[in-house]
N, C-alpha and C positions, 0 to 999 in steps of 0.2 A: 688877676686872681693869684694869690700866693699859695705855694705848695705846703701841704701839711707835713711837718717833719716829726718823726717818732723820736722821742727822747728816751735814751737808755739810762736806767738808774745806775749810779756808780756802785762799784762793789764795796761792801762794808768791810773795813779792815779787820774788825773783830771776828766776823763770820769767816773771812778768808783764812784767818790764822787758826780756826778751830778744826784743823785737819785731824789732829789726834783725837779730839772728841768724836768726830765722825767715824774714825776707825774703831774706836771702842764701842760705839753703838752697833756696828756690824758684828763685833765680837760677842754681843749679847744674843745674837741669833745663830751664828755659825762659828766654827773655829777660826781663830785669827790666822791660822796657817793657810786657809782658803782665800784670804784677802791679799791681793797683790799690791803693786806700787800705786801711788797716788797719781791719777791721770790728769787732774786739773780741776778747775772750778768753773761754775757758770752762774751768772746772776739771774735770779728769778724775779726780783722786785726790790723794793726798798728794804734794806737790811735782811734780805733773804738770799742765801747762796746754796748751791748744790755742789757737793764734793763727789768726784768720781774715782772709784778704785777698781783695779783689775780683779777679775774673779779667777781664782786658780783651781776651782773645782773642775775635775775632768768631765763631769756630766754637763757642765754649762760653759763650754769653750766658746769664746767670742762674746760672752756676756760681761757686764760690769755692774758694780754696786754703785748706787746713787743715794747719797745721804743729804737731805735738805736740812739746813740749820737756819735759825733766825734769831734776831735780837730785837727785843721790844724797844720802843723809843725811850731814850735816856737811861737805858739799862746797860749794865756792864756784862752780865752773864749771857752767854749764847746757849740756846737750847736746841735739841734735836726735834725736828718736826716729822720727818718721814724717812724710812729706810726701805728701799726697793731694789730689786734686781732687774735690770733693763738689758735688752738685747743690743749688741753692738754690731760692728761690721763682721760678716761671716758667721753670725750666730745661727744655730739650728733652731728654726721656728716651726711651730705646728702648722698644718695646712689651714687654709682659710675656712672658717666655719660656714657650713652649708645647712640650711633648714632641713628638718627631717623629711618634709614633703618632697624635697628635691633629691635627697639621698635615697629615697625608697626606690626599689627596683622590682620588676615583675618576679613573683615567687617569694618575696620576703614576708608576705602576710602569712601568719601562722594561726594555729587553733586558739581562739579566744581574742585575737587581735582585732582592733577596730580601726577602720580607715575612713574617717568622715571626709566627704567632698566639700571643698570650699564653696562659699556662697557665690563667688565669681568664677567658678570653674568653667572655662570656655568649652569644655567637652559636653556641657549640659545646657539645655534651654528650658524655659518654662513649659510645663505640660498643659496648662490651661490658662485662660485669661483671668487675671485677678478680678474678683468681684466681692463686694461686701454682702451680697445676698446669700445666706446659708442655703436656701432652697435651690438656687442655681448651682451652687457647688455640689450639693447632694445629687442633683440630676446628672451633672457631668461625671461624678464618680460612678454612678450606676451604669453609665455608658462604657465604662472601662477606661476612661481618660483621667482618672483621679490622681495620677502621679503628679507630684509637685514639679518635677523636672524630667525631661526626656533628652535623648541624645541629640546634640546640635549637629549642624552640617560639619563643623570642624571636628567634632568627636567621631562622626561617621567616617570622615576622610582618614583620620588616624587609625581607626579600626581596620579599614580596608587595606591600608598600607601595611600594617603590622601582620594581619592574618595572611595576606597574599604573599608576603616575603618570608613567612615562617615555615615551620616544618610541615604544615598542612597546605602549603601552596604548590604551585606548579613547578617551582625551580628546585626540586629535590631529586636525588637518584631514584627514590621509590616511584615518584610520578613519571619520571622519564622512562622507566622500565615497565610501566603499567600498560595493559592492552588497550585501554580506553579511558576517557575522562570520567570523573565522578558525576558529571551532569547527565550522563547516559546510563548510570547504574540504578538498578531498582532499589538499592539500599540507601540512596541519596534522598534526604528529606530537606527540601528548601526551607530557608528561614522566612518568616513573615516580614512584611514591610520592605523598605528600600534595600536592605542588605540581602534579601532573598534573590536578587538578580544574580549575584555572584557567589553566594555562600549557602551552605546547608549543613546538616548534621548527618554523620555516618551512623547507620543503624545495623551494620553487619558485625555480629559478635566475633567473627573470625578476622576482621580487618584490624590493622594496627591503630586506626583512628576511630574505633568504635566509641560513640558517645561524644565525639569532639566535632568542633566546627571545621569544615574543610572547604577549600575553594572549589568552585564548579569545575575548574580545569585541573584539579588535582587528580590523582589516581593511584591505584594499587593493584596487586594481583588478585584481590578478592572481588573483582568486578562481577556483577551478577550475570553478565553475558560473556564472561571469559570461557572460551571453548578449549577443551583438552583434546588434542588430536590423538587418535588411536595409534598404537605402536605398529609401525609397518614392518612386517616380517618378509624378507626377500627369500624366495625359494632358492635352495642350493641345487646345483647340478648333481645328478647321480654319480656315485663312485663306481667305476668299472675296473674289475681286476683283469687286466689284459696280459698278465704274466703267466697265468695258468688257466687252461681250458681243456675240455674233453674233445678229442678228435673222433668224428663219426665217419664211417665209410660211406661212399656215395650211394651204394645200392641198399643200404640199411633202411628199413621202413621207419617212417616218422613215429615217434612215441605218441600213444593216445593220451589225451589229457586225463589226469586222474580226477575222479569225482569225489564228492564228500561222502558217498555211500557205496559200500562194496556190493555190486550186483550179484556176485557169485554167492550162492547160498541164501539169497534173500527170498523171503516169502512173498507170494502175490498179495497185492494190496486190495484185491477185490474189485478193481476197476474193470469195466467191460470195454 
């Protein structure tokens, strides 16, 4: 078996000599002062040659002008086919294009924006068995299962990982300082379905997560059973003035305790 050899077309002398024609073609687009020295030629095919020139524009450093010229069969004149600006070694290039669906991040959706889910979105699964009978589909819809797609196991796993590691999960300073977990709070409303095992909605208007999905092992200071200990007041010892006191003689009678009513001059109360 013989090897297939690729045959390179020889460079057309007339096209190679058309360097001035190629330079003037660039001058019709930009200033000739932005066109540098001639960098060489490259054969593109039979009687087709591309001339390369250095680009002196400071905004396109590392780029080069490429002018493709051609000559028809048995023709003497060379014509310009294409003038483009191509990146060279060390040229500044834009980042690789990424589809919008992959550039989108949580929180980018604004008022009036639409975010359709792809038909092959692995986060979703069919919500009911496909059937051609309209009566069967109507019956399924009346049972509340009329959604075209529901959350798939892959979608549920992503939701659990995202919610559990977020601000409403157990690994936050707020949850670490909480007196107890959300699962024991009276304001914790569990979700329905499989996600209800580990997540619910906070219904405490004074909690920072009111109206948001929280993990069962999350927590905050607004727990329904959080107890506030009363302020303990420690009694202080009495202050005695031991620097000044009245000295009483030993034979002096003890003073009688003074009452709240002066008995002298008081009238009888009429008691027998």
